[in-house]
C-alpha positions in Angstrom: 256.6 261.0 100.8 254.5 260.8 103.9 252.9 263.3 106.3 255.8 265.1 107.8 256.2 266.9 111.2 258.9 268.1 113.5 259.0 268.0 117.3 261.2 270.8 118.4 263.1 271.5 121.9 263.9 275.2 121.8 264.6 277.3 124.9 262.8 280.4 123.4 259.5 281.2 122.1 259.5 281.9 118.2 257.7 285.1 117.4 257.4 285.1 113.7 258.1 283.3 110.5 261.4 284.7 109.8 262.9 284.1 113.2 261.6 280.4 113.0 262.8 279.8 109.6 266.2 281.2 110.2 266.5 278.6 113.0 264.9 275.7 111.1 267.0 276.3 107.9 270.2 276.2 110.1 269.2 272.7 111.2 269.3 271.4 107.6 272.8 272.7 107.1 274.2 270.2 109.6 273.7 266.4 109.3 270.9 264.9 111.2 271.3 261.3 112.7 268.7 258.8 111.7 268.6 256.1 114.4 270.0 257.1 117.8 267.2 258.7 119.9 269.7 259.0 122.5 271.2 262.0 120.6 268.0 263.9 121.3 267.4 266.2 124.4 265.9 264.5 127.5 262.5 266.1 126.7 262.7 264.8 123.1 263.6 261.3 124.3 260.6 261.3 126.6 258.3 262.4 123.9 259.7 259.7 121.5 259.5 256.9 124.0 255.9 257.4 124.7 255.2 258.0 121.0 256.9 254.8 119.7 254.4 252.8 121.7 251.5 254.2 119.6 253.3 254.9 116.4 255.9 252.1 115.8 259.3 253.2 114.4 260.4 251.9 111.1 264.1 252.5 111.8 266.5 252.4 114.8 266.7 250.0 117.8 262.9 249.7 118.4 262.0 248.8 114.8 260.3 245.6 114.1 261.6 242.7 112.2 261.0 243.0 108.5 258.3 240.3 108.5 256.1 242.3 110.9 256.2 245.5 108.9 252.9 246.6 107.5 250.8 244.2 109.3 248.3 246.9 110.3 248.4 246.4 113.8 250.0 249.7 114.7 250.5 253.0 112.7 254.3 253.3 111.7 256.5 256.1 111.0 260.2 256.9 110.5 261.8 259.0 113.1 265.0 261.2 112.3 266.9 262.4 115.5 269.1 265.5 116.3 269.9 267.2 119.5 267.0 269.7 119.4 264.6 268.2 116.8 262.8 265.0 115.9 261.8 264.9 112.2 258.8 262.3 111.7 257.6 261.0 108.6 254.0 259.6 109.4 252.0 257.3 107.0 249.0 258.7 105.2 246.9 256.1 107.0 245.2 257.6 110.0 247.6 260.5 109.7 244.9 262.7 111.4 245.0 260.7 114.5 248.8 260.1 114.7 249.7 263.9 114.2 247.0 264.7 116.9 248.7 262.3 119.2 252.3 263.8 118.3 250.8 267.3 119.0 249.3 266.3 122.4 252.5 264.7 123.5 254.5 267.7 122.5 252.3 269.9 124.8 252.7 267.4 127.6 256.6 267.6 127.4 256.6 271.3 126.7 257.9 271.1 123.2 257.1 272.9 120.1 255.2 271.3 117.2 255.8 272.1 113.5 253.2 270.8 111.0 255.5 270.6 107.9 253.0 269.0 105.7 249.9 271.0 107.0 249.5 273.0 103.8 250.7 272.3 100.2 250.9 276.1 99.4 254.1 276.3 101.8 252.3 277.7 104.8 252.5 275.5 107.9 251.4 275.9 111.5 254.0 276.2 114.4 252.8 275.7 117.9 255.3 277.0 120.5 255.8 275.1 123.8 253.9 278.0 125.8 250.9 277.3 123.6 251.4 280.3 121.3 251.5 279.8 117.6 251.4 281.2 114.1 251.4 280.2 110.5 254.8 279.8 109.0 255.0 281.2 105.6 258.2 281.9 103.5 256.7 284.9 101.8 255.7 286.4 105.0 259.1 285.8 106.4 260.5 287.7 103.6 258.1 290.5 104.3 258.9 290.5 107.9 262.6 290.8 107.0 261.9 293.8 104.6 260.1 295.5 107.6 262.6 294.8 110.1 265.5 296.0 108.0 263.6 299.1 107.0 262.8 300.0 110.5 266.5 299.7 111.5 267.6 301.9 108.6 264.9 304.5 109.2 265.8 304.8 112.9 269.5 305.5 112.0 268.3 308.0 109.5 265.9 309.7 112.0 268.9 310.3 114.3 270.9 311.9 111.3 267.9 314.1 110.4 267.7 315.5 114.0 271.4 316.5 113.8 270.4 318.4 110.7 267.0 319.9 111.5 267.7 321.0 115.1 270.6 323.3 114.2 269.0 324.5 111.1 266.0 325.4 113.0 267.5 327.2 115.6 269.5 329.2 113.1 266.2 330.1 111.4 264.8 331.3 114.6 267.8 333.6 115.0 267.4 334.9 111.5 263.7 335.8 112.2 264.9 337.9 115.3 267.2 339.8 113.0 265.1 339.9 110.0 265.5 343.7 109.5 269.3 343.3 108.6 271.1 340.1 107.5 268.4 337.8 109.0 266.0 337.8 106.0 268.8 336.6 103.5 270.2 334.0 105.8 266.6 332.7 106.7 265.8 332.3 103.0 269.0 330.3 102.5 268.3 328.2 105.8 264.8 327.5 104.8 266.1 326.4 101.2 268.6 324.1 102.9 266.0 322.4 105.1 263.5 322.1 102.2 266.4 320.6 100.0 267.3 318.2 102.8 263.6 317.1 103.3 263.2 316.5 99.5 266.5 314.4 99.5 265.1 312.4 102.5 261.8 311.7 100.6 263.6 310.4 97.6 266.1 308.4 99.7 263.2 306.8 101.5 261.5 305.7 98.2 264.8 304.3 96.9 265.5 302.4 100.3 261.9 300.8 100.1 262.5 299.9 96.4 266.0 298.4 97.1 264.7 296.3 100.1 261.6 295.3 98.1 263.9 293.9 95.3 266.3 292.2 97.8 263.6 290.2 99.6 261.6 289.6 96.5 264.8 288.1 95.0 265.2 286.1 98.2 261.7 284.6 97.9 262.1 283.9 94.3 265.4 282.1 95.0 263.6 280.0 97.6 260.9 279.0 95.0 263.6 278.3 92.4 265.5 275.9 94.8 262.3 274.2 95.4 261.5 273.3 91.8 265.1 273.2 90.3 265.3 269.4 90.7 262.4 269.1 88.2 264.1 271.3 85.5 267.7 270.5 86.2 269.8 269.0 83.4 271.4 265.7 83.7 274.8 267.4 83.7 273.8 269.6 86.7 272.4 266.5 88.4 275.6 264.7 87.9 277.5 267.6 89.7 275.2 267.3 92.7 275.7 263.4 93.0 276.6 262.6 96.6 278.9 259.6 95.7 280.8 258.9 92.4 282.0 255.6 94.0 280.2 253.9 96.7 282.1 252.3 99.6 280.9 250.3 102.6 281.7 253.2 104.7 279.1 255.3 102.6 276.6 252.5 103.0 276.9 252.0 106.8 277.5 255.7 107.8 275.0 257.4 110.0 272.3 259.3 108.0 273.0 257.5 104.7 270.0 257.3 102.4 268.9 255.3 99.5 269.5 258.0 96.9 273.0 258.6 97.9 273.9 254.9 97.5 272.1 254.6 94.1 273.5 257.8 92.6 276.0 256.0 90.2 273.3 254.0 88.7 270.9 256.9 88.6 273.2 258.9 86.3 274.4 256.0 84.1 271.4 254.2 83.0 269.5 255.5 80.0 265.6 254.9 79.8 264.8 256.2 76.3 264.3 252.5 75.1 264.3 249.2 76.5 267.2 247.8 74.6 269.4 250.7 75.7 268.2 250.2 79.3 269.1 246.6 79.3 272.5 247.4 78.0 273.3 250.1 80.5 271.8 248.1 83.4 274.0 245.0 82.5 276.9 247.1 83.9 275.4 246.8 87.4 274.3 244.3 89.8 270.8 242.9 90.0 270.5 244.4 93.5 271.4 247.9 92.2 268.9 247.7 89.5 266.0 246.6 91.9 266.7 249.7 94.1 267.2 251.9 91.1 263.7 250.9 89.7 262.0 251.1 93.1 263.6 254.7 93.7 262.3 255.9 90.2 258.9 254.2 90.7 258.4 255.9 94.1 259.5 259.3 92.7 257.2 259.2 89.8 254.0 257.9 91.6 254.6 260.3 94.6 254.8 263.1 91.9 251.9 262.3 89.7 250.3 258.9 90.4 250.6 255.6 88.5 249.1 257.1 85.4 252.2 259.4 85.1 254.5 256.5 85.9 253.2 254.6 82.9 253.0 257.3 80.3 256.5 258.6 81.1 259.9 256.9 80.2 260.2 255.6 83.7 257.4 253.2 83.2 259.9 251.0 81.2 261.0 249.9 84.7 257.5 248.3 85.8 259.0 244.8 85.9 262.2 245.7 87.8 260.0 247.8 90.1 257.8 244.9 91.2 260.7 242.6 91.7 262.5 245.3 93.8 259.5 246.0 96.0 259.4 242.1 96.6 263.2 242.0 97.3 262.9 244.8 100.0 260.0 243.1 101.5 257.1 245.4 100.9 254.7 242.9 99.4 251.6 245.1 99.6 253.1 247.7 97.1 254.6 244.8 94.9 251.1 243.4 94.7 249.6 246.9 94.2 252.0 247.7 91.2 251.3 244.2 89.8 247.6 244.9 89.9 248.0 248.2 88.1 250.1 246.2 85.5 247.5 243.5 85.1 245.2 246.2 83.8 247.1 246.2 80.4 246.8 243.2 78.0 249.0 241.3 78.4 251.3 243.7 80.1 252.6 247.3 80.0 254.5 247.8 76.6 258.1 248.3 77.2 258.3 251.1 74.5 257.2 254.5 75.8 254.8 255.6 72.9 253.0 252.2 72.9 252.8 252.4 76.6 251.4 255.8 76.6 248.8 254.8 74.1 247.8 251.6 76.0 247.5 253.7 79.2 245.1 256.2 77.6 243.2 253.5 75.9 242.6 252.0 79.5 240.4 255.2 80.4 241.4 254.6 83.9 243.0 257.0 86.4 244.6 254.4 88.9 242.9 256.2 91.8 242.5 252.8 93.8 246.3 251.8 93.2 247.4 255.5 94.0 245.6 255.4 97.4 247.4 252.0 98.4 250.7 253.5 97.3 250.3 256.5 99.5 249.2 254.7 102.3 252.3 252.5 102.3 255.0 254.5 100.7 256.7 255.4 104.0 257.9 251.7 104.1 260.2 252.2 101.1 263.1 254.2 102.3 263.7 252.2 105.5 263.1 248.9 104.0 265.3 249.7 100.8 268.0 250.8 103.2 267.9 247.7 105.2 268.2 245.7 101.9 271.2 247.8 100.9 272.9 247.1 104.1 272.2 243.4 104.0 273.5 243.2 100.6 276.3 245.8 100.9 278.9 244.2 98.5 276.5 244.3 95.7 276.3 248.2 96.0 280.0 248.9 96.4 281.4 250.6 93.3 
C-alpha cells in the first residue's frame, strides 16, 4: 500500500464529514475504471495530463515499458479513474513532494483534494475547490448525523407542543377569570395536564437522545468492524467472499480487474501449515499462479508488519517462490531486497514455521533496512503483477 489521495470534481462545496462521506462511500459502491483517463471530467483530465509529466503513471496508455519501471528518474504512481474522481496511489519515496504537487494542481484546476492516507487514526483532510476544508472523521460524521436527526425530530416535536400548550394556556387564563366558580377546579385540572405533558416531553427527549446515540454508535462500531473483519475472518467466510471461483480470460482482461480477483482460487486452496502440504496443494496450479500467489501473500504480510512478521508467520514458507515471483513480474529491486533479507539466515530461512521463527528471533535484527526498500517500491507490485497475468493469461484460466 502506498500513499493514497483522491482528486475530486464535485459541483458543490462539502460542508461536513457526514455529507462528504455519504458521497465518497457511494463512489465505492460502483466500479471504478483503472486505465482510461478519458472517462474523467474535463477538469480531472487536465489535472492528470499535467500531473503525469511529473509523477509517471504505472498503468494506462502513458505507462512506460516494463524495463523502464523503477529507474528513479521520475516519481511514479498508479491512477484509477472515474467520472468525478481520480484515486492516486503514490510511492512512499518523496511522497511529501508528490502530494504537494497534486494538491497545488488541484487548486489550479478548481478541484477538491482528499488526503486519504493523511492520518492513520482515520481522520483525513479534505480541501474543497473553493479553498475551504475540514478534517474528515468517521466518528465526527456519526456525531453530525446524530445532531442532525435530533434537530429534525425536535423541530417536529416543538410544533406538536405548540398545539398542546397554546390551547391549554388560553383555557387556563379563562379559568383564572372565573376562579370564584368552576374556574378554580378546571384550572387545577388544566395545570395538571400541562405539567403531565411537560414531564412526558422531558422523558421523551431523554429516550430519543438515547435511541439516537445507540443508533449512531452502532453505525460507527459497524464501520470499525468492517475495517478489521479481514484480519479475523474465517477461511469459510473468506471463501464466500471470493470474487471468482473460476477464472476466465474475460475476468482477466475486464476493465478494473485486480490481482487478488484473479488469484482467489489459489488463495483459498493452498495450505501453508507445512512445506510438504504446500508443495502438494501447489502442484495443482501453474508455476505462474504460484508466483503471483506468493508475491501477493508476501506483499500483504510485509505491508502489515514488515519482513519480521513475514518470516515468523506461516506465510514465510513462501520466501523462495516470492523471490522468483518478484523476478518474474519484473520488480528486481524488491526481489533483490527479499533475497538480501533471506541471506541473513544461514544457509537460508527454514521452511518449517517453528524453526524459521526461532531462527528469525536468533538474528536479533528488525529488518528496518529491508522494510524501507519495500515501502519505497511496493506500489510497483500491483500494476506489474497485472501486466504479467495478462501476458500469461492462459496460465491463470481455471
